[in-house]
C-alpha positions in Angstrom: -0.1 -0.1 0.0 2.9 2.3 0.5 3.9 2.2 -3.2 0.4 3.1 -3.6 0.5 5.9 -1.8 3.7 7.1 -3.0 2.4 7.3 -6.5 -0.6 9.1 -5.8 1.9 11.9 -3.6 4.6 11.8 -6.9 1.5 13.4 -8.7 0.4 15.6 -6.3 3.5 16.6 -6.7 3.6 16.9 -10.4 0.2 18.8 -10.1 1.6 21.2 -7.8 4.6 21.7 -10.4 2.1 22.0 -13.5 0.0 24.7 -11.1 3.1 26.7 -10.5 4.8 26.7 -14.1 1.0 27.5 -16.0 0.8 30.3 -12.6 4.3 31.9 -13.5 3.2 31.4 -17.6 0.2 33.5 -16.9 2.1 36.4 -14.7 4.9 36.8 -17.6 2.0 37.3 -19.9 0.1 39.9 -18.2 3.4 41.5 -17.1 4.2 41.3 -21.1 1.1 43.5 -22.1 1.2 45.9 -19.0 0.7 49.4 -19.7 3.1 51.7 -18.4 1.4 54.3 -15.6 2.8 57.2 -17.7 0.4 55.7 -21.0 -2.8 55.2 -18.4 -2.9 58.9 -17.5 -2.6 60.6 -20.6 -4.7 63.7 -21.6 -7.2 62.3 -24.5 -8.3 65.0 -26.6 -12.2 66.1 -26.5 -14.7 64.5 -28.5 -16.5 66.2 -31.1 -20.1 65.4 -29.6 -19.0 66.1 -26.3 -18.5 69.8 -27.2 -21.7 71.1 -28.0 -23.5 73.6 -26.3 -26.3 72.6 -24.4 
């Protein structure tokens, strides 16, 4: 029975390693797609339909 539990433990280790690898890939992709704060705070030109007098 110890052989069965050791193979289950090995399977859990493999799953944990796969989850960690997936997490690292997601974090790397998010960092690659990250927009710098300077880009997000820049002023946007006013739209013509917003300039209409009410």
